[in-house]
C-alpha positions in Angstrom: 28.5 30.6 42.0 31.3 31.4 39.6 30.6 31.4 35.8 33.4 30.8 33.4 33.0 33.0 30.4 35.8 31.3 28.4 34.5 29.7 25.3 35.3 26.1 24.5 36.2 25.1 20.9 35.9 21.6 19.5 37.1 20.3 16.1 33.9 19.0 14.7 35.5 17.4 11.6 36.1 14.0 13.2 32.6 13.8 14.5 31.2 14.9 11.1 33.3 12.3 9.3 32.2 9.5 11.7 28.5 10.5 11.3 29.0 10.6 7.5 30.5 7.1 7.5 27.7 5.8 9.7 25.0 7.3 7.5 26.7 5.9 4.4 26.8 2.4 6.0 23.2 2.7 7.0 22.2 3.8 3.5 24.1 0.9 2.0 22.4 -1.6 4.3 19.0 -0.1 3.5 19.7 -0.4 -0.2 20.8 -4.0 0.2 17.6 -4.8 2.2 15.4 -3.2 -0.5 17.2 -5.1 -3.3 16.7 -8.4 -1.4 13.0 -7.6 -0.8 12.5 -6.8 -4.5 14.2 -10.1 -5.4 12.0 -12.0 -3.0 8.9 -10.3 -4.5 9.9 -11.2 -8.0 10.6 -14.8 -7.1 7.2 -15.1 -5.3 5.4 -13.5 -8.3 7.1 -15.9 -10.7 6.1 -18.9 -8.6 2.5 -17.6 -8.4 2.4 -17.1 -12.1 3.7 -20.6 -12.7 1.2 -22.1 -10.3 -1.7 -20.2 -12.0 -0.5 -21.5 -15.4 -0.3 -25.1 -14.1 -3.8 -24.8 -12.5 -5.2 -23.5 -15.8 -3.7 -26.4 -17.7 -5.1 -28.9 -15.2 -8.5 -27.3 -15.3 -8.4 -27.5 -19.1 -7.4 -31.1 -19.0 -10.2 -31.9 -16.6 -12.7 -30.1 -18.8 -11.5 -32.1 -21.8 -11.8 -35.4 -20.0 -15.3 -34.5 -19.0 -16.1 -33.6 -22.6 -16.5 -29.9 -22.2 -13.6 -27.8 -23.3 -12.7 -24.4 -21.7 -10.3 -23.7 -24.6 -11.5 -21.5 -27.4 
């Protein structure tokens, strides 16, 4: 079996540039997904806070109608 001792050289710059571009794109996509998730969490929290406030008002109204107030 014959072995070729000649070295092979490759210009790595195009591969490095392509990998760098792919990593930048993946980073951008990840950041966009995180921003969307944060926005969804904020919207959900605002809705829950609104519902809690509405429930508290309704409970106070019911208590007043029954003659016992829960308000200070």
